[in-house]
C-alpha positions as CSV (number, residue, x, y, z in Angstrom):
1,M,0.0,0.0,0.0
2,T,1.2,3.5,-0.8
3,T,1.5,6.0,2.0
4,P,-1.3,8.6,1.7
5,P,0.0,12.2,1.2
6,A,0.4,14.6,4.1
7,I,-1.6,17.2,2.1
8,R,-3.8,16.6,-0.9
9,I,-5.0,19.6,-2.9
10,D,-7.5,18.9,-5.7
11,N,-8.7,21.5,-8.2
12,L,-8.5,24.3,-5.7
13,V,-10.0,27.6,-6.8
14,K,-10.1,31.0,-5.0
15,R,-11.8,34.1,-6.4
16,Y,-11.8,37.1,-4.2
17,A,-14.9,39.3,-4.1
18,G,-14.7,42.3,-6.4
19,A,-16.0,45.8,-6.2
20,K,-19.7,46.2,-6.8
21,G,-20.6,45.0,-10.3
22,E,-17.0,43.8,-10.9
23,E,-15.5,40.3,-11.0
24,G,-12.9,39.7,-8.3
25,K,-9.4,38.6,-8.7
26,L,-8.9,34.8,-9.5
27,A,-6.0,34.0,-7.1
28,L,-6.0,30.2,-7.6
29,K,-7.1,28.6,-10.9
30,G,-7.8,24.9,-10.2
31,V,-4.5,24.0,-8.5
32,S,-3.9,20.3,-7.7
33,F,-0.9,18.5,-6.1
34,D,0.0,16.2,-3.2
35,V,2.6,16.8,-0.5
36,P,4.3,13.4,0.3
37,Q,4.7,12.5,3.9
38,G,8.1,13.0,5.5
39,E,9.5,15.3,2.9
40,I,10.6,19.0,2.8
41,F,8.3,20.3,0.1
42,G,9.1,23.7,-1.6
43,L,6.2,25.9,-2.8
44,L,7.7,28.6,-5.0
45,G,6.4,31.4,-7.2
46,P,6.7,35.1,-7.9
47,N,4.9,37.7,-5.7
48,G,1.2,37.5,-6.2
49,A,1.3,34.0,-7.6
50,G,-1.1,32.6,-5.1
51,K,1.2,30.9,-2.6
52,S,-0.1,32.8,0.5
53,T,-3.7,32.4,-0.6
54,L,-3.1,28.6,-0.7
55,I,-1.5,28.5,2.7
56,N,-4.2,30.7,4.2
57,I,-6.8,28.3,2.9
58,L,-5.0,25.4,4.6
59,A,-4.8,27.5,7.8
60,G,-8.5,28.2,7.8
61,L,-8.0,31.9,7.4
62,V,-9.4,32.1,3.8
63,M,-12.4,30.4,2.4
64,K,-11.9,28.6,-0.9
65,T,-14.3,29.1,-3.8
66,S,-14.3,25.5,-4.9
67,G,-12.2,22.3,-5.0
68,S,-11.0,20.4,-2.0
69,A,-8.0,20.1,0.4
70,D,-7.1,17.3,2.9
71,I,-4.6,17.7,5.7
72,W,-3.3,14.4,7.1
73,G,-6.4,12.7,5.7
74,F,-8.9,15.3,7.1
75,D,-11.0,17.4,4.7
76,I,-10.7,21.1,5.7
77,D,-14.5,21.5,5.3
78,A,-15.8,18.2,6.7
79,S,-13.2,17.9,9.6
80,P,-11.9,21.4,10.2
81,R,-10.8,20.8,13.8
82,N,-8.8,17.7,13.0
83,A,-7.4,19.4,9.9
84,K,-6.2,22.4,11.9
85,R,-4.7,20.1,14.7
86,S,-2.6,18.4,12.0
87,I,-0.8,21.5,10.8
88,G,1.4,24.2,12.3
89,I,1.8,27.5,10.4
90,V,4.8,29.8,10.8
91,P,3.6,33.1,9.2
92,Q,5.7,35.7,7.5
93,E,4.7,38.3,10.1
94,I,6.0,38.1,13.7
95,V,2.7,37.7,15.6
96,F,2.5,37.2,19.4
97,D,1.7,39.3,22.4
98,P,4.9,41.2,23.3
99,F,4.0,41.4,27.0
100,F,4.1,37.6,27.5
101,T,7.3,35.7,28.1
102,P,8.3,33.0,25.6
103,F,7.2,30.3,28.0
104,E,3.8,32.0,28.5
105,V,3.4,32.4,24.7
106,L,3.8,28.7,24.2
107,E,1.6,27.8,27.2
108,N,-1.2,30.0,25.9
109,Q,-1.0,28.6,22.4
110,A,-1.1,25.1,23.8
111,G,-4.2,26.1,25.7
112,F,-5.9,27.4,22.6
113,Y,-5.4,23.9,21.1
114,G,-6.8,22.2,24.2
115,V,-3.5,20.5,25.1
116,P,-3.8,19.4,28.8
117,K,-1.2,21.0,31.1
118,A,0.4,17.6,31.8
119,Q,1.0,17.1,28.1
120,R,2.4,20.5,27.2
121,R,6.0,20.7,26.0
122,S,6.8,24.4,26.4
123,A,10.1,23.9,28.1
124,E,11.2,21.2,25.7
125,L,10.3,23.4,22.7
126,L,12.2,26.4,24.1
127,E,15.2,24.2,24.4
128,A,14.7,22.9,20.8
129,V,14.8,26.4,19.4
130,H,17.6,27.5,21.8
131,L,15.5,29.9,23.8
132,S,15.7,28.2,27.3
133,D,17.7,31.1,28.6
134,K,15.0,33.6,27.5
135,R,12.1,31.6,29.0
136,D,11.1,34.4,31.4
137,A,12.1,37.5,29.4
138,Y,9.4,39.6,27.8
139,A,8.9,38.5,24.2
140,R,9.3,42.1,23.0
141,T,12.9,42.2,24.2
142,L,13.9,39.3,21.9
143,S,16.0,39.9,18.8
144,G,14.4,39.4,15.4
145,G,16.0,36.0,15.1
146,M,14.8,34.8,18.5
147,K,11.3,35.9,17.6
148,R,11.4,33.8,14.4
149,R,12.6,30.8,16.4
150,L,9.8,31.4,18.9
151,L,7.3,31.3,16.1
152,V,8.5,27.9,15.0
153,A,8.1,26.6,18.6
154,K,4.6,28.2,18.8
155,A,3.6,26.4,15.6
156,M,4.7,23.1,17.2
157,V,2.9,23.2,20.6
158,H,0.2,20.8,19.5
159,A,2.8,18.4,17.9
160,P,1.4,18.6,14.4
161,P,2.8,16.2,11.8
162,I,3.0,19.0,9.2
163,L,4.8,22.3,9.6
164,V,4.3,25.1,7.0
165,L,6.8,27.9,6.9
166,D,5.8,31.0,4.9
167,E,8.9,33.0,3.9
168,P,10.6,32.2,7.2
169,T,13.9,33.8,6.3
170,A,12.7,37.0,4.6
171,G,14.8,39.9,5.8
172,V,16.9,37.9,8.3
173,D,20.7,37.6,8.4
174,V,22.8,34.7,7.2
175,E,23.5,33.3,10.6
176,L,19.8,33.2,11.5
177,R,19.0,31.5,8.2
178,R,21.5,28.8,9.0
179,Q,20.0,28.3,12.5
180,L,16.5,28.1,11.1
181,W,17.4,25.6,8.5
182,E,19.2,23.4,11.0
183,L,16.1,23.5,13.1
184,V,13.8,22.7,10.2
185,T,16.0,19.8,8.9
186,R,16.1,18.4,12.5
187,L,12.3,18.5,12.8
188,N,12.1,16.8,9.4
189,R,14.5,14.0,10.4
190,E,12.2,13.5,13.4
191,G,9.3,12.8,11.1
192,V,7.7,16.2,10.5
193,T,6.6,17.0,7.0
194,V,7.7,20.5,6.1
195,V,6.1,22.8,3.5
196,L,8.3,25.8,2.7
197,T,7.8,29.0,0.7
198,T,10.9,31.1,0.1
199,H,12.3,33.7,-2.3
200,Y,15.8,32.3,-1.7
201,L,16.0,29.7,-4.5
202,E,19.4,28.4,-3.4
203,E,17.7,27.5,-0.1
204,A,14.9,25.6,-1.8
205,E,17.4,23.8,-4.1
206,Q,19.5,22.8,-1.1
207,L,16.7,21.8,1.3
208,C,13.7,20.6,-0.6
209,D,13.1,17.0,-1.7
210,R,10.4,18.2,-4.1
211,I,9.3,21.6,-5.5
212,A,6.1,22.9,-6.9
213,I,6.0,26.2,-8.7
214,I,2.9,28.4,-8.9
215,N,2.5,31.3,-11.3
216,H,-0.6,33.5,-11.9
217,G,-2.6,31.1,-9.7
218,E,-1.7,28.0,-11.8
219,L,0.6,25.0,-11.0
220,I,3.4,25.1,-13.7
221,A,5.8,22.5,-12.2
222,N,5.8,19.8,-9.5
223,K,8.8,17.5,-9.6
224,P,11.6,16.2,-7.4
225,T,14.2,19.0,-7.0
226,R,17.0,17.2,-8.9
227,E,14.6,16.3,-11.8
228,L,13.4,19.9,-11.9
229,V,16.9,21.3,-12.1
230,G,17.7,18.6,-14.7
231,M,15.0,20.0,-17.0
232,M,17.5,22.7,-18.1
233,G,19.6,21.2,-20.8
234,E,21.7,24.4,-20.5
235,K,25.2,25.2,-19.3
236,V,26.7,28.6,-18.6
237,V,30.3,29.7,-19.3
238,E,31.7,33.0,-17.9
239,I,34.5,34.3,-20.0
240,T,37.0,37.2,-19.3
241,V,38.7,38.6,-22.4
242,D,41.7,40.8,-23.0
243,R,39.9,44.1,-23.8
244,D,36.7,46.1,-23.0
245,L,33.6,44.9,-24.8
246,A,31.2,47.3,-26.4
247,A,28.6,44.5,-26.7
248,P,28.6,40.8,-25.8
249,P,29.8,38.4,-28.5
250,A,26.8,37.0,-30.4
251,H,26.4,33.8,-32.3
252,A,23.5,31.6,-33.4
253,A,24.9,28.7,-31.3
254,F,24.6,30.9,-28.1
255,K,21.2,30.8,-26.4
256,K,22.1,33.9,-24.4
257,S,25.0,36.2,-24.2
258,V,25.1,38.9,-21.4
259,K,27.8,41.4,-20.4
260,K,28.7,41.0,-16.7
261,G,31.5,43.6,-16.7
262,D,33.6,45.6,-19.0
263,R,35.6,42.5,-20.0
264,T,33.4,39.7,-18.8
265,V,30.5,38.0,-20.6
266,E,28.2,35.1,-19.5
267,I,27.2,32.8,-22.4
268,T,24.4,30.2,-22.0
269,Y,24.4,27.3,-24.5
270,D,22.6,24.0,-25.1
271,K,25.0,21.3,-23.8
272,E,23.4,18.8,-26.1
273,A,24.2,20.8,-29.2
274,I,27.6,22.3,-28.5
275,T,30.5,21.9,-26.0
276,A,32.2,24.4,-23.8
277,G,35.4,24.1,-26.0
278,Q,33.4,24.9,-29.1
279,V,31.9,28.0,-27.4
280,L,35.4,29.2,-26.5
281,G,36.6,28.5,-30.1
282,L,33.7,30.7,-31.5
283,V,34.6,33.5,-29.1
284,Q,38.3,33.3,-30.2
285,D,37.2,33.3,-33.8
286,M,35.7,36.7,-33.2
287,G,39.3,38.0,-32.5
288,L,39.0,38.0,-28.7
289,V,41.8,36.6,-26.4
290,I,40.4,34.6,-23.5
291,E,42.1,35.3,-20.2
292,D,39.8,33.4,-17.7
293,V,37.0,30.9,-17.9
294,T,34.5,29.5,-15.4
295,T,31.5,27.2,-16.1
296,R,28.5,26.1,-14.2
297,E,25.4,24.0,-14.7
298,A,22.0,25.6,-14.8
299,D,20.5,25.9,-11.3
300,L,17.0,26.2,-9.8
301,E,17.1,30.0,-10.4
302,D,17.5,29.4,-14.2
303,V,14.6,26.9,-14.2
304,F,12.4,29.3,-12.2
305,V,13.1,32.2,-14.5
306,Q,12.5,30.1,-17.6
307,L,9.2,28.7,-16.3
308,T,7.7,31.8,-14.8
309,G,9.2,34.4,-17.1
310,A,9.7,36.5,-14.0
């Protein structure tokens, strides 16, 4: 028997109400996909693509127009309480009462979910997010990074099998990003299914087992990360030449040629049609002397730009 998905979304449509006599914005246009259990699942897309609308529907904050969604086997309409107990949401915004201590924030949240006092894990969760020493400080005195970690703990008070992180590293420093990803990967190793939205594509490529891309309210890709990156049959070579360039060298064999500096150009080519050596030969045939060369395979950012046109 196959394991049922952690989240199943089927033909989900959301149209917001418009002004009087006008049709509202269609934010989701019949989106369907499954989130496999136990994976870190990336949900990507440009601003306004529909990611937050989808997450807010799962969180019970936005009413869908049509379609269905199951969380851990519970339909969000037929079994809303069980569906909500199966998911923890870490929002983009930092939201908790600044006059409570971190311990009180977690205790109150556990109370909202009906977790009996004897079963609450507030101290354990504070230790997991490295905030034990801030247990009795006012939440308003925490740094931005500490507040982010507290939000993760807050989302886990009812021990949900699914954790959704909506842009968790937006505007945070490199060290905090590293700490958050260590926490997320540890939770995932312990069996938590993670759904992640992020604008940092290198993070998604490094962390996610599978990635779905939404654009203009439609699902345009849903593949294992390595397979998605492998869709690009392209390679990139960066060349530094011996003199300033008025324009990047152009040839029919180049898919793209872009100046990156006075003497540096980045050439994208189809690796099935031409080799890096042939690209360099064509540049030399144009009378340019090559002083330095680096090559790289296409990455998730290249795939994302090609698919979304963003």
